[in-house]
C-alpha positions as CSV (number, residue, x, y, z in Angstrom):
1,M,0.3,-0.1,0.4
2,S,1.0,3.2,-0.6
3,D,2.2,5.9,2.1
4,W,-1.0,8.1,2.0
5,I,-3.1,5.3,1.8
6,H,-1.9,4.3,4.9
7,T,-1.5,7.4,6.7
8,F,-5.0,7.7,5.8
9,L,-6.4,5.1,7.2
10,V,-4.5,4.9,10.6
11,S,-5.3,8.5,11.3
12,P,-8.0,9.4,13.8
13,W,-11.3,10.3,11.5
14,P,-13.5,13.4,12.0
15,W,-16.6,12.3,13.8
16,Y,-19.0,13.5,10.7
17,V,-17.0,10.6,8.6
18,S,-16.8,7.8,11.2
19,G,-20.0,8.5,12.8
20,P,-22.1,7.6,9.5
21,L,-19.5,4.7,9.1
22,V,-20.6,2.9,12.4
23,E,-24.0,4.0,11.7
24,L,-23.8,2.2,8.5
25,I,-22.2,-0.6,9.6
26,M,-25.2,-1.0,12.3
27,I,-27.7,-0.9,10.1
28,L,-25.8,-3.4,7.8
29,L,-25.7,-6.3,10.7
30,L,-29.5,-5.8,11.7
31,W,-30.3,-6.3,8.2
32,L,-28.1,-9.4,7.7
33,G,-29.1,-10.6,11.4
34,G,-26.2,-9.9,13.0
35,Y,-25.2,-9.5,16.3
36,F,-23.4,-7.2,17.8
37,G,-22.7,-5.1,21.6
38,V,-22.4,-6.1,25.0
39,S,-25.5,-7.5,25.6
40,S,-25.7,-10.2,23.6
41,S,-22.1,-11.0,24.5
42,L,-22.8,-11.0,27.7
43,R,-25.9,-12.9,27.2
44,M,-23.7,-15.8,25.5
45,M,-21.1,-15.5,28.4
46,C,-23.5,-16.1,31.0
47,S,-25.2,-18.5,29.8
48,I,-22.3,-20.3,29.2
49,G,-21.5,-19.8,32.6
50,G,-24.9,-21.9,33.7
51,A,-27.2,-18.7,34.2
52,G,-30.1,-20.6,32.2
53,R,-30.6,-22.6,35.4
54,F,-32.1,-19.5,36.7
55,S,-33.0,-17.5,34.4
56,S,-35.0,-18.4,31.1
57,F,-33.7,-15.5,29.1
58,F,-30.4,-17.4,29.2
59,A,-31.7,-20.7,28.5
60,Y,-30.6,-21.0,24.7
61,G,-29.0,-23.0,22.7
62,L,-26.1,-21.2,20.6
63,V,-26.9,-23.3,17.5
64,R,-30.7,-24.0,17.7
65,D,-31.0,-20.1,18.4
66,K,-28.0,-19.2,15.7
67,L,-26.1,-16.6,17.4
68,P,-22.5,-16.3,15.6
69,H,-19.9,-18.4,17.5
């Protein structure tokens, strides 16, 4: 990669460029059925830890519910 492209990609971007890019990625993930965020990761970790014995919210199968691995 040329030096100016590398410098452009690794330098901080202004909020009016990075904000819409983050929004676009989130919309694409929702549209394609992807999971993201702290809540889905916390739900998966609690389920792995056995929280499904105490709450039905955490009682799910990763393969059955098609959550990402």
